[in-house]
C-alpha positions, 0 to 999 in steps of 0.5 A, spaced: 209 610 453 215 609 457 219 614 455 224 608 457 223 603 451 226 603 444 221 599 442 213 599 443 207 594 441 203 595 436 197 590 433 194 592 426 187 589 424 184 588 418 175 590 415 175 582 413 169 585 409 173 590 405 179 586 406 182 593 404 183 596 411 188 597 416 189 601 421 195 602 426 195 604 433 200 605 438 195 609 442 191 604 447 184 607 445 185 606 436 187 597 438 180 594 435 180 594 428 172 596 426 171 587 425 175 586 431 179 582 428 187 582 428 192 579 424 199 582 426 202 582 433 208 586 431 213 590 435 218 596 433 221 602 434 219 606 437 218 613 434 215 621 435 212 622 429 206 617 425 209 617 418 216 614 421 211 609 426 209 607 418 215 607 415 219 602 422 211 598 421 211 597 414 219 595 415 217 591 419 212 588 414 216 586 409 220 582 413 215 577 416 213 577 408 218 575 406 221 570 411 214 567 410 215 567 402 221 563 404 217 559 409 212 557 403 219 556 399 221 550 402 215 547 403 214 547 396 221 545 396 219 539 402 214 536 397 215 536 391 221 533 395 216 528 398 213 527 391 219 524 388 220 519 393 214 517 393 214 516 387 221 512 386 218 508 393 212 506 388 216 504 383 222 501 386 216 496 390 212 495 384 220 492 381 220 488 388 214 485 386 215 483 380 222 481 381 220 476 387 213 474 382 220 471 377 223 469 383 218 464 385 217 462 376 223 460 377 223 456 384 218 453 380 222 451 375 228 449 378 222 444 381 220 441 376 227 440 373 230 437 380 224 432 379 226 431 371 233 429 374 230 425 378 227 422 374 233 422 370 238 420 375 232 412 376 232 410 370 240 410 368 
C-alpha cells in the first residue's frame, strides 16, 4: 500500500457454487477468489486494521446496494407508467377506429340523403 493514498481498490469475489463465501483482500496475492469470479471492484478508505477494512467495505457495498435498489424502483415505476400509457394508447386507438367507422357510416347516410334530396328536388 502506498502511504500517500487515502483509499485503496479492493476486489470482492464470490464462490459461484456456494454463493455464500466472499473474500476481501487488499493484498495482491489474495485477489483471486476460489472460482475466479469477481463480483465487484470497489474503492474504500485505507486502513491498517482488517476489521475496519471489512466495515469500510460493508459500508460501500450497502451504499451500492441502496443505489441499485433505487434504480430498480425507478425502473419499476417507469415500467408501470409505460404499461399504463400503452393501455391508454390502445384505448385511444380503439376509440379512433370506432369514430372512423362511425364517420364512414354517417358519410354513407349523408350521401343517401343527398340522393333522396336531389330526387325530391327533381320531382318538384
